[in-house]
C-alpha positions, 0 to 999 in steps of 0.5 A, spaced: 466 562 507 473 561 511 478 557 508 480 550 512 485 546 512 484 541 506 485 535 510 478 537 514 473 532 514 465 533 515 459 530 518 452 532 518 449 535 525 443 537 528 443 545 529 437 549 531 432 544 528 435 544 522 442 540 519 448 543 519 455 541 516 461 540 521 468 540 518 474 539 521 476 537 529 478 540 535 480 548 535 479 547 527 472 545 527 467 549 524 459 549 523 455 551 517 448 551 517 445 548 511 438 551 511 434 545 511 431 539 515 431 534 509 437 530 510 437 528 503 438 535 501 442 537 507 447 531 504 448 535 497 449 541 500 454 539 505 458 536 499 458 542 496 460 546 502 466 541 503 468 542 496 468 549 496 472 550 502 477 545 499 477 547 492 485 549 490 487 556 492 490 556 485 492 551 479 499 550 481 501 543 482 502 544 490 495 547 491 492 541 487 496 536 491 493 539 497 486 537 494 488 531 492 491 529 499 484 532 502 480 527 497 484 521 499 483 523 507 476 524 505 475 516 504 480 515 509 485 512 505 492 512 507 496 518 504 503 516 507 506 514 501 504 520 497 507 525 502 513 521 502 513 522 494 511 529 495 518 531 498 521 529 491 516 532 487 515 538 490 522 542 488 520 540 481 513 541 480 510 545 486 510 552 482 508 549 475 501 550 473 497 543 472 496 544 465 503 546 464 506 539 466 509 536 460 512 529 458 519 532 458 518 535 465 517 528 467 523 525 463 527 530 466 525 529 473 526 521 472 533 522 470 534 527 476 531 522 481 535 516 478 542 520 478 541 520 485 540 513 486 532 512 486 530 505 483 526 506 476 520 503 480 520 508 485 520 514 480 514 511 476 510 510 483 512 518 484 510 520 477 503 515 478 501 519 484 502 526 480 498 523 474 493 521 479 493 528 482 492 532 475 487 526 473 483 529 480 483 536 477 482 535 470 480 528 468 483 522 466 487 523 459 487 531 460 494 531 462 501 529 459 504 525 465 510 521 462 511 514 466 518 511 465 518 503 465 518 500 472 523 496 475 525 489 472 522 483 476 526 481 483 530 475 482 533 475 489 530 469 494 532 465 500 534 458 500 531 454 506 538 454 509 538 462 508 531 463 511 533 458 517 540 462 518 536 469 518 531 467 523 536 464 528 539 471 528 532 474 530 530 475 537 525 480 538 518 477 538 514 481 533 520 481 528 520 474 528 513 473 527 513 478 521 518 474 518 514 467 519 508 470 516 511 474 511 514 467 508 508 462 510 503 467 507 506 471 501 503 477 504 505 484 502 509 488 508 503 493 509 498 487 509 501 484 515 503 490 519 495 492 518 493 485 520 488 485 526 486 479 530 479 479 528 482 477 521 485 471 523 480 465 524 484 460 528 478 455 527 478 454 520 486 456 520 486 462 515 487 469 515 483 474 511 488 480 509 483 484 506 480 487 512 473 491 511 477 498 512 482 496 506 481 500 500 481 494 494 486 496 489 490 492 484 494 489 489 489 484 492 489 481 499 486 474 499 484 469 504 490 464 505 490 458 509 495 457 515 500 452 515 502 449 522 509 453 522 504 460 522 499 457 526 503 455 532 507 462 531 500 466 531 497 462 537 503 463 541 503 471 540 495 471 541 496 469 548 500 475 550 497 480 545 496 487 548 493 490 542 488 489 536 494 488 531 498 482 530 504 485 529 505 490 535 511 492 540 510 495 547 503 495 547 503 499 540 502 497 533 508 497 529 508 501 523 515 500 519 519 493 520 524 495 514 530 497 519 529 491 523 529 486 517 535 490 515 539 489 521 537 482 522 540 481 515 546 484 517 547 480 523 546 474 519 549 476 513 543 474 509 541 480 504 534 481 504 528 485 505 520 485 506 519 483 499 524 478 499 520 474 503 514 474 499 518 473 492 521 467 496 514 464 498 512 464 490 519 461 488 518 455 493 511 454 491 513 454 484 519 449 485 514 444 489 510 444 482 504 448 485 500 450 479 501 457 477 493 458 478 494 456 485 500 461 486 496 466 483 490 466 488 495 465 494 499 471 492 493 475 490 495 477 483 490 480 478 492 474 473 496 468 472 500 472 467 503 476 472 505 469 476 507 465 470 512 471 468 515 471 475 515 464 477 514 459 471 521 459 470 522 456 477 517 450 476 521 444 474 515 441 470 511 448 467 514 447 460 516 440 460 511 437 456 513 442 451 520 440 451 518 433 450 514 434 444 520 436 441 524 430 442 527 426 436 
């Protein structure tokens, strides 16, 4: 069989009275007869054909990485972050055999990346992708990828005056809408940029950030209520919407907002990033004595332990009764 690009996807098609598997798109599209008109058997054979065509050319990490991305694309998962991570992983690991990657290799990689300014959390994420790649080939527990400790929790959050100052320096409608949603919903940047209008329930005044197309991960995407500030901003934006995406610019979906936020921060002299809005939302709720369980659900944390570790210190009454018990 002819080797195809690993990103090729496949589908069952009818061909001369039997099923065939069509792989790829455009000029790269190829069709292979499966020799049966039984749909169940055809599905099994189609998967075997696809796996054979997309098997790694060798055990080198660069070939295993291609198969790893192909496997993600097959499930329609976004690979942008993996592709960006590979730019840094490639010079070090590309020509290594997957079975030869050692903990010392990973430690040396982490030291090198941090020497050039990469945050510990960024390095950890890159090595997590490498581990996932090797897990796909060899199974969990059969590789020796070492992971550094992640970045410490972020402490930077905005005061209300800082937020007002920042927003007053934003004139572009889609950036302003993003900032308002980021603070009033506490949602992650990716969830807001992927948000579609059919996920906004104006009648019940809620947003369901977990769209049907989104793969459920440990980073939960909850259903959150809209306050009046967010509702008014969304109603105004909906009247002029040109696409199905809530955050749009010039009739197209916005895929990155980081530069716009960075420029707004510079103009207003209020240091911030997209994640600072989410952290600010958690801090403001804690300062208002919202119970940790509710903050956890609002932010989509996997457990209240995560919420307490990050936000309990901002809550005026969180351990007030504990201190009261020690009065004498």
